[in-house]
N, C-alpha and C positions, 0 to 999 in steps of 0.2 A: 138296358143298352139298346135293345131293338126298338123300343119306343123313342129313344134319342135319335137313332138312325132315321126313323120315320119323320120325326120333327125336323131333322136336318134336310130331308128330302122336301118337306113342305117349304122350308125357308129357301132352299135352292130354287124351287118352283117360283117363289115370289121374286127372287132375283132375276130369273129368266123372264118373268112377266114384265119387270121393269125394262129389261133390254128389248122385249117384244114391243113395248110401247114406243121406244126410241126407234126401233126398226120401222114401225108403222109411220112415224113422223118422217123418216127418210123416204119411205115409199110414196108419201104424199108430196115429196119435193121440198120439204121444209128442213131446216137445220135443227137437229135435236141437241140436247144438252150433252155435248161430248165430254165435258168434265165429269158429269154424273156417270156417263158410260165408262169412263176411265176408272172411277171409283168402284163400279160394279165389277169390272174385269179384274182390277187389283184385288178386290175382296175374294172373288172366286179363286184366283190364282193362289192367294195366301191360304185360303181354306184348303184347296187341293194339296198344296205342298205341306202345310202344317198339320193337317188332320186326316184327310182322305187317304193320302199315300201311306202313312204309318198304320192307319186303321186297316186298310185293305191288305197290307203286308202281314199283319198279325192275324187277321181273320182268314186270309188265304191259306196260310200255313196250317192253321188249326183245322180249317174246313177240309183240306186235302187229307189230313190224318183221319178225320171222322167220316168223310164221305168221298172216297176216291172217285166215285162216279161223277163228281162235280168238276173234274179236271177240265173238260171241254168248255164248260160254262166259265170257269175261272180264267182260262186262257183267252176266251172271246171277250170277256169283260176287260181284261188287262189290255188287250189290243185296242178295243174301243176307247178305253180310258186314255191310252197313249195318243191315239188319233185326236181325241177331244182336246187334250192338253195342247197339242200342236196347233189346232185350229184357234184355240184361245190365245196362244202366244202370237200367232199371226195377226189376230184382231188387236192385241195389245200394241204390237209394233205399228199397225196402221193408225191406231188412236194416237200414238205418240206423234206420228207424222201430221195428223190433222191438227193436233193441239199446238204444233210448232208452225202452223200455217203453211205446210207443204201441201201442194196440190196432189191429191190422189183421186182416182176415178170413184166417185160416190156410188155408181151403179155396182161396181165390183165389191166395194166395201159392204153395201147393202146385201148383196148376194152371199158374201162370206159370213156376215152376221146371221142371215137367215139360215144358212147351212149349219152354222155352229148351234143355233137355237134348236134346230130340228135334231141334230146329233146328240145334244145334251139331254133333251127330253127323252129320246129313245134310250139313252144310257140309264137314266133314272127309272124309266119304265121297266127295262130289263132287270135292274136290281130289285125293284119292288115286286115284280111278278115271278122272277126266277130265283134270285139269290136270297131274299128275305124268307121265303118259305123253307129253304134249306137250312138257314140259320135257326129258324124257329123249331124245325124238326130235330136238329142235331146238337143244339146248345141249350142246356138248362140254365137256370139263374146263376148257379155257382160258376159254370163255365163262362158265362157272360161277364160276371164280376172279375174273374181271373183275366179275361181278355182286356177288360177296361183298365185293370191295374198294370197290364203289360205294355200299354201305349207309352210312347216316349214322353218323358216328363216335359211339361210345358205345353203339350198340344191343346189341352182344355183351356189353359190360361191364355194361350194365343187367340183362341176363338173369342174369349171374353174381351180381349184387348182390341179385336177388330171392330167391335161395336163402337168403341171410343174413337178409333182412328178414322172412321167413316161416318160422321154424324149426319151428313146430308143423305147418304145412302140409307142409313138407319131410319130416318124420317120417311123416306120414300117407301121403304119396306113396310113400315107400319101402316101406310096408306094403301098398299097394294092388297087386292083381294086374295083369297086363298084359291089360286087357279088349279085346275085339274092338270096333272102332268101328262 
């Protein structure tokens, strides 16, 4: 399960890399592929809602029982996650406007995209450097299997279906390097 979380982090880093490339295109004054950006944002939102939220709820409850000293970290990650989700929703709304040919200030959009990318990378780094070691320390293989089984039914299937729902994004992901988070 921890290996799966690390793989999920690597995949999220690739998604962020795709958005970073589109951000660079914007910074150069060119028009990026907003439809592909829409797919990336939709994919991340679907992933957050369908997998990350249930996973963190299950892990959070169990981690607090095993390591009460992690309460501060858990609260900080939850707050950061909520703020990250809000940023992503704002980007989603802006992308809707762009795709409907409504004029929005591209400099503000580029700033918002850059801030989102920075915040998401920081969130992943905090999980990797602070949360994953706690999980490794306090959860054995049996506990990890129990947690995996307690995830809401359909979360894993939803992830598999996302690949089929966003074929252009999947192709872009396959072409993306494995960036450092």
